[in-house]
N, C-alpha and C positions, 0 to 999 in steps of 0.2 A: 885592554878591555875589548869586548865585542859589543856591537850595537844591539839595542833591543829589537825584537822581531818587527818586521814591517812588510807590507805588500809592495811589490815592485811592478810599475807600469812602464813599459817601453813604448812610448807614444809613436804611432805610425803616421799620424797627421796632427796638425795643431788643434783642430777641433776636439780630438780625443783628449788631448792634454787639458784643454780648457774645461771640458765636461767633467773630467775627474776632479780637477781643482775646484770647480763650482760645487760639486757634490761633497767633497771632503773638507773644504775650507781650511781651518787651522790645523787639521789633522794631516795635511799633505805638505810636502816640501818638493820644490823643483830641483832636480839633479841635472847640472850642466857639466862643468869641469870637475866639480867635487873636491877641489883642493882645500876648501874651508869646511864644507858640509861633512865630508867623510870623517875628518878628524873630530868634529863635534858629535857625530853619530857614535864613533868608537868610544868617546869619553862619556857618552850618554847625556851630553849637554843639550842635544836635540833628540827627541823621541817621537818622530812622526809615525803615523799608522800606515802612510802610503808615500812612496817615492815615485815621482813622475819624471822619467828620463826623456829629455827633449833633444838630445844630441844627434838624433837621426832624422831631424826635420830640416830638409834643405832650405825651406823658406826662411829659417832663422839663422842660416850660416852665410849670410851675405854682407859684404861691405859695399855700400851704394853711395854714389855721389849724386846729391840732389841740389843742384845749384850751389849755394854757398853753405851747404850743410853736408856732413858725412854721416850716414846712418850705419851703425854697427849692430848687427843682429845678435840675438841672445846666444846663438851657437858659435859665434866667432871666437876662436881661441886667441889669447894674448899674443902668442907667437905668430899667428896668421896676420894679425894687424901690424905687428912689428915688421913683418916681411912684405907688407903691401908696398908695391913700388911707388905709389903716390904719397906715402905717409909723410916723408920729410918736407915735401913741397906744400901739401895741403894742410897738414896738421903738425907743424914743427914742434909745438909744445908736447904733444903726445909722443912724438919721436924721441924727445929728450927724456921723458919720464919713464917710458916703458922698459928700457934696459935696467932700471932700478926696481922694477916690480918683480919680487921673488927671485927665482933662479931660472936658468934655461929649462930645467926639468919641470918646474911648476908652470912656467909660461906655456909649455907645450901642451898642457892639459887645461889649465885654468882659462876661463872665459873673461872677456872684457865686462860683460853685463853681470857676471857672477861677482866680480869684485865690487861693482856698484851696488848690487843687491846686499852684499855682506856689510857694506857701509862701515868698515873699520876707519876711524878718523885718521889713522896713521898711514893708510894705503894711498898709493900714488894716483890711481885712476879716479877715485872720487874727488881728490884735490884738483886734478886737471879738468874734470867735468865742471866743477864749481868755478874754477878760474876762467874758463872759456864761456861760462854762461850756457852750458849745454842743457839738454832736456832728456828725461826718461820717458819712454813710451810704454805705457801699461795697457794690458789687454785682459779682458775676462770674457766669459761666454756671453755677457750682455752688453758690453761696451768697450770702447777704447778711450783713453785719455792721456794727456801729456802733462808732465810736471817739470818745472825748472829744477835744476839741481838743488837750488836753495830751498825749494818747497819739498823736495823729495827726502832729503836727509833730515831726520827728525830728532836725532840724538845718537848716543853711543850705540852703534850697531842697530839702530832703529830707523825705520823709513816710513813713508806715508803709503806704502803699498798695502792694499786691502788683501785679506786672506784669499779671496777668490781670483786675484790678479797675478799675472806673471809679467816680468819685464820682457817685452817683445823686442826692444831695441833701445839703444841710446843714440843721441845725435850730438855731434860736435860741430859748432860753427867754425867755418874756415876763417881764420884771422891772419892777415898778412903782416901785421905789426911784428916788431922785434919781440922775442920772448926769451926767457931763461928759466932754468930749473936747477935746484940744488937741494940735497938733503944730507942729514947726518944720522947715521945708524951705527949700532955697535959693530955690525959686519955688513958687507955688501949683500943685499938680498933680504936682510931683516926689515921688519917694519920700522919706519922712520921715527926717530926721537923728535925731530922737527924736519919738515919738508916745506920748501918755498917755491912758488911759481910766480913769475912776473911777466906781464904783457904790457908793452907800450900802447898807450891810447892817444887819441887826439888831444885830450886835456892833460895827460900826464902818464900815470902808470896804474895798472891794476895788480895788486899784490894778494896772493892767496897763501894761506898757511895751513898745514896739516900736522897732526901729531900733538897738538896743544889743547885745543878745545874739544868738545864732544863731537863736533862735526868740522869738516874743513870750512874755513872762513875766508871770504874774499872782501877786499876793500879797495875803493878807488881813491887815489891821491892826485892832487894837482902836481904840476912840476915844482919840485922842491929841491933844495940843496943845502949843504952845510948844517947849521944847528936846527934849521926848520925841519929838515928831513929827519934828523936824529930825534927831535921832539915828537914828530908824527909817528915814527916807528916805535918809540918808547910808549906812547899812548896805545898804539895797536897791541903791543906785547902785553900790556897790563889788561887790556880789554878782553883778551883771550882766556883769562882766568885759569892760568896754568896751575897744576897741582903736582906735588911730589909723588913719585911712584918708584918701583924697583929699578926702573931704567934710568931715571934722571930726576933732578930736583926741578921745582918750578922756576927757580932763579936761573938755572942753566938753560932751560927752554926759552925764557925771556931774553937771555943774552944771545942765544942763537937767532931768535927772530930779529933782534936789532942788527946783528953783524951780517947775517946772510941777506936779510932784507935790504940793507944798505948796498951791499955788493950787487945784488940783482937789479935794484933800481938804477944804479949807475950803468949797469951793463946794457939795459934796454933803452935808456934815454940817450939819444945822440948828443 
Protein backbone atom coordinates (compact mmCIF):
# COMPACT_ATOMS: atom_id res chain seq x y z
CA UNK A 1 0.00 0.00 0.00
CA UNK A 2 0.91 3.65 -0.31
CA UNK A 3 0.40 6.29 2.38
CA UNK A 4 -2.42 8.79 2.19
CA UNK A 5 -1.41 12.21 0.88
CA UNK A 6 0.31 14.54 3.36
CA UNK A 7 2.27 17.77 3.47
CA UNK A 8 5.98 17.44 4.25
CA UNK A 9 7.87 20.02 6.30
CA UNK A 10 11.64 19.69 6.52
CA UNK A 11 12.28 21.85 9.57
CA UNK A 12 15.36 24.06 9.31
CA UNK A 13 15.26 25.03 12.98
CA UNK A 14 13.48 23.77 16.06
CA UNK A 15 11.15 26.75 16.38
CA UNK A 16 9.79 26.03 12.91
CA UNK A 17 8.99 22.44 13.87
CA UNK A 18 7.31 23.59 17.08
CA UNK A 19 5.27 26.25 15.29
CA UNK A 20 3.95 23.76 12.74
CA UNK A 21 3.21 21.23 15.47
CA UNK A 22 1.39 23.88 17.51
CA UNK A 23 -0.73 24.81 14.50
CA UNK A 24 -1.53 21.31 13.25
CA UNK A 25 -1.77 19.48 16.61
CA UNK A 26 -3.21 15.98 16.13
CA UNK A 27 -3.03 16.33 12.34
CA UNK A 28 0.79 16.36 12.45
CA UNK A 29 3.35 13.67 13.15
CA UNK A 30 7.07 14.02 13.86
CA UNK A 31 9.36 12.15 11.46
CA UNK A 32 12.74 11.15 12.88
CA UNK A 33 14.15 7.73 11.98
CA UNK A 34 10.82 6.62 10.52
CA UNK A 35 11.34 2.92 11.21
CA UNK A 36 7.91 2.58 12.84
CA UNK A 37 6.07 5.56 11.40
CA UNK A 38 6.75 4.87 7.72
CA UNK A 39 5.37 1.34 8.01
CA UNK A 40 2.28 2.72 9.73
CA UNK A 41 1.88 5.31 6.97
CA UNK A 42 2.15 2.67 4.27
CA UNK A 43 -0.53 0.54 5.93
CA UNK A 44 -2.60 3.69 6.56
CA UNK A 45 -2.67 3.00 10.27
CA UNK A 46 -1.45 6.60 10.56
CA UNK A 47 -2.96 9.28 8.29
CA UNK A 48 -1.46 12.65 9.31
CA UNK A 49 -2.03 15.73 7.22
CA UNK A 50 1.51 16.96 7.89
CA UNK A 51 4.86 15.26 8.51
CA UNK A 52 7.52 17.33 10.28
CA UNK A 53 11.05 16.09 9.60
CA UNK A 54 13.40 16.98 12.48
CA UNK A 55 16.48 15.04 11.42
CA UNK A 56 18.37 18.07 10.10
CA UNK A 57 18.33 19.91 13.42
CA UNK A 58 21.82 19.75 14.98
CA UNK A 59 20.57 20.80 18.42
CA UNK A 60 18.60 17.53 18.62
CA UNK A 61 21.47 15.30 17.48
CA UNK A 62 23.58 15.42 20.65
CA UNK A 63 24.59 13.02 23.38
CA UNK A 64 25.47 15.12 26.41
CA UNK A 65 26.79 14.24 29.83
CA UNK A 66 25.21 16.38 32.52
CA UNK A 67 26.69 15.25 35.79
CA UNK A 68 25.04 11.97 36.69
CA UNK A 69 22.65 12.07 33.73
CA UNK A 70 23.14 11.34 30.03
CA UNK A 71 20.92 13.37 27.70
CA UNK A 72 20.11 11.80 24.32
CA UNK A 73 18.55 14.17 21.81
CA UNK A 74 15.62 13.38 19.54
CA UNK A 75 17.85 13.17 16.48
CA UNK A 76 20.35 10.64 17.89
CA UNK A 77 20.15 7.36 16.04
CA UNK A 78 20.34 4.09 17.95
CA UNK A 79 23.56 3.14 16.13
CA UNK A 80 25.15 6.43 17.18
CA UNK A 81 24.39 5.81 20.84
CA UNK A 82 25.64 2.23 20.55
CA UNK A 83 28.92 3.55 19.08
CA UNK A 84 29.33 6.24 21.76
CA UNK A 85 32.71 5.52 23.41
CA UNK A 86 31.39 6.22 26.94
CA UNK A 87 28.31 4.02 26.66
CA UNK A 88 29.52 0.83 28.36
CA UNK A 89 31.07 2.77 31.25
CA UNK A 90 28.33 5.36 31.83
CA UNK A 91 25.20 3.43 30.78
CA UNK A 92 26.03 -0.28 30.96
CA UNK A 93 22.38 -1.40 30.90
CA UNK A 94 21.76 0.56 27.69
CA UNK A 95 24.91 -1.02 26.24
CA UNK A 96 23.54 -4.48 27.04
CA UNK A 97 20.07 -3.82 25.59
CA UNK A 98 20.82 -1.84 22.41
CA UNK A 99 22.27 -4.77 20.41
CA UNK A 100 18.89 -6.49 20.86
CA UNK A 101 17.02 -3.50 19.43
CA UNK A 102 16.02 -4.40 15.89
CA UNK A 103 18.82 -5.08 13.41
CA UNK A 104 21.90 -3.16 12.33
CA UNK A 105 19.95 -1.76 9.39
CA UNK A 106 17.10 -0.41 11.53
CA UNK A 107 19.45 0.89 14.24
CA UNK A 108 21.31 2.89 11.59
CA UNK A 109 18.09 4.84 10.90
CA UNK A 110 15.91 4.50 13.99
CA UNK A 111 16.31 7.00 16.81
CA UNK A 112 16.44 6.44 20.55
CA UNK A 113 13.64 8.93 21.22
CA UNK A 114 11.59 7.51 18.37
CA UNK A 115 11.46 4.15 20.11
CA UNK A 116 10.41 5.85 23.33
CA UNK A 117 7.72 7.83 21.47
CA UNK A 118 6.37 4.68 19.78
CA UNK A 119 6.00 3.10 23.25
CA UNK A 120 5.80 -0.51 22.17
CA UNK A 121 5.71 -2.50 25.45
CA UNK A 122 7.99 -5.15 23.92
CA UNK A 123 10.70 -2.69 22.85
CA UNK A 124 14.01 -2.63 24.67
CA UNK A 125 14.60 1.12 25.04
CA UNK A 126 11.32 1.90 26.85
CA UNK A 127 12.13 -0.99 29.21
CA UNK A 128 15.60 0.36 29.94
CA UNK A 129 14.30 3.89 30.49
CA UNK A 130 11.77 2.51 32.95
CA UNK A 131 14.35 0.35 34.71
CA UNK A 132 16.77 3.24 35.16
CA UNK A 133 14.09 5.68 36.25
CA UNK A 134 14.85 7.95 33.30
CA UNK A 135 12.90 10.97 32.11
CA UNK A 136 11.34 12.19 28.87
CA UNK A 137 11.88 15.87 28.02
CA UNK A 138 8.91 17.32 26.15
CA UNK A 139 8.78 20.66 24.40
CA UNK A 140 6.08 22.71 22.70
CA UNK A 141 5.95 26.26 21.40
CA UNK A 142 4.68 27.38 24.81
CA UNK A 143 6.51 25.28 27.39
CA UNK A 144 8.96 22.60 28.40
CA UNK A 145 8.21 19.78 30.82
CA UNK A 146 9.79 16.57 32.07
CA UNK A 147 8.02 13.32 32.83
CA UNK A 148 9.39 10.21 34.47
CA UNK A 149 9.24 7.11 32.32
CA UNK A 150 6.55 5.73 34.59
CA UNK A 151 4.37 8.81 34.02
CA UNK A 152 5.11 9.01 30.29
CA UNK A 153 4.06 5.49 29.29
CA UNK A 154 0.28 5.49 29.49
CA UNK A 155 -0.64 2.18 27.83
CA UNK A 156 -0.14 0.04 24.76
CA UNK A 157 1.62 2.41 22.33
CA UNK A 158 0.11 5.33 24.26
CA UNK A 159 1.95 8.12 26.04
CA UNK A 160 1.29 11.30 28.01
CA UNK A 161 2.70 13.49 25.22
CA UNK A 162 0.28 16.24 24.22
CA UNK A 163 -0.52 16.79 20.53
CA UNK A 164 1.48 20.02 20.39
CA UNK A 165 4.58 18.51 22.04
CA UNK A 166 7.60 16.69 20.69
CA UNK A 167 10.17 14.69 22.58
CA UNK A 168 13.21 16.92 22.69
CA UNK A 169 15.40 14.38 24.51
CA UNK A 170 15.42 11.54 26.99
CA UNK A 171 17.70 11.37 30.00
CA UNK A 172 19.23 8.23 31.48
CA UNK A 173 20.59 8.36 35.04
CA UNK A 174 24.10 7.03 35.39
CA UNK A 175 24.03 4.01 37.70
CA UNK A 176 27.21 2.25 38.72
CA UNK A 177 25.49 -0.78 40.24
CA UNK A 178 25.68 -4.19 38.65
CA UNK A 179 23.10 -4.72 35.93
CA UNK A 180 21.93 -7.46 33.58
CA UNK A 181 19.63 -7.80 30.57
CA UNK A 182 18.06 -10.74 28.80
CA UNK A 183 15.17 -11.33 26.44
CA UNK A 184 13.40 -14.11 24.58
CA UNK A 185 12.16 -13.50 21.03
CA UNK A 186 11.28 -15.71 18.10
CA UNK A 187 14.34 -14.41 16.25
CA UNK A 188 17.09 -12.03 17.19
CA UNK A 189 15.91 -8.51 16.37
CA UNK A 190 12.20 -9.31 16.74
CA UNK A 191 10.22 -7.62 19.45
CA UNK A 192 10.63 -9.49 22.71
CA UNK A 193 8.14 -12.03 23.96
CA UNK A 194 9.58 -11.20 27.37
CA UNK A 195 12.50 -8.89 28.15
CA UNK A 196 14.01 -8.44 31.61
CA UNK A 197 16.42 -5.89 33.03
CA UNK A 198 17.87 -6.01 36.53
CA UNK A 199 19.84 -3.43 38.50
CA UNK A 200 21.43 -3.98 41.88
CA UNK A 201 20.38 -1.41 44.48
CA UNK A 202 21.42 -0.59 48.03
CA UNK A 203 18.36 -2.45 49.34
CA UNK A 204 18.35 -5.34 46.87
CA UNK A 205 17.41 -5.34 43.21
CA UNK A 206 15.21 -3.45 40.76
CA UNK A 207 13.63 -5.75 38.16
CA UNK A 208 11.91 -4.43 35.04
CA UNK A 209 9.82 -6.51 32.64
CA UNK A 210 8.78 -5.74 29.06
CA UNK A 211 6.56 -7.61 26.62
CA UNK A 212 3.97 -8.75 29.16
CA UNK A 213 1.91 -5.79 30.41
CA UNK A 214 0.73 -2.84 28.31
CA UNK A 215 3.77 -0.87 29.44
CA UNK A 216 7.19 -1.86 30.79
CA UNK A 217 6.91 -2.38 34.56
CA UNK A 218 9.66 -2.04 37.18
CA UNK A 219 9.56 -3.24 40.76
CA UNK A 220 12.03 -2.99 43.63
CA UNK A 221 12.70 -6.08 45.72
CA UNK A 222 14.70 -6.47 48.93
CA UNK A 223 17.52 -8.96 49.00
CA UNK A 224 15.78 -12.35 48.68
CA UNK A 225 16.87 -15.90 48.02
CA UNK A 226 15.46 -19.38 47.76
CA UNK A 227 11.71 -19.82 48.11
CA UNK A 228 11.24 -16.17 49.14
CA UNK A 229 12.66 -15.03 45.80
CA UNK A 230 10.55 -17.56 43.92
CA UNK A 231 7.40 -16.37 45.70
CA UNK A 232 8.19 -12.71 44.96
CA UNK A 233 8.80 -13.42 41.27
CA UNK A 234 5.65 -15.51 41.04
CA UNK A 235 3.63 -12.65 42.48
CA UNK A 236 5.24 -10.19 40.07
CA UNK A 237 4.53 -12.48 37.10
CA UNK A 238 0.83 -12.68 38.00
CA UNK A 239 0.55 -8.95 38.67
CA UNK A 240 1.64 -8.21 35.08
CA UNK A 241 -1.68 -9.60 33.80
CA UNK A 242 -0.21 -11.54 30.86
CA UNK A 243 -2.53 -12.49 27.99
CA UNK A 244 -2.43 -15.05 25.23
CA UNK A 245 -1.59 -13.79 21.74
CA UNK A 246 -0.25 -15.16 18.44
CA UNK A 247 3.32 -15.12 19.77
CA UNK A 248 3.00 -16.81 23.16
CA UNK A 249 0.59 -17.89 25.85
CA UNK A 250 0.16 -16.00 29.09
CA UNK A 251 1.49 -19.02 30.98
CA UNK A 252 4.66 -19.09 28.90
CA UNK A 253 5.26 -15.41 29.58
CA UNK A 254 4.78 -15.89 33.32
CA UNK A 255 7.21 -18.81 33.27
CA UNK A 256 9.79 -16.65 31.48
CA UNK A 257 9.40 -13.87 34.04
CA UNK A 258 10.04 -16.36 36.83
CA UNK A 259 13.01 -18.10 35.19
CA UNK A 260 14.79 -15.12 33.65
CA UNK A 261 14.02 -12.94 36.65
CA UNK A 262 15.60 -15.46 39.01
CA UNK A 263 18.75 -15.69 36.86
CA UNK A 264 19.16 -11.92 36.59
CA UNK A 265 18.57 -11.28 40.29
CA UNK A 266 21.28 -13.79 41.15
CA UNK A 267 23.55 -12.25 38.52
CA UNK A 268 23.39 -8.71 39.89
CA UNK A 269 23.46 -9.52 43.59
CA UNK A 270 26.97 -10.35 44.83
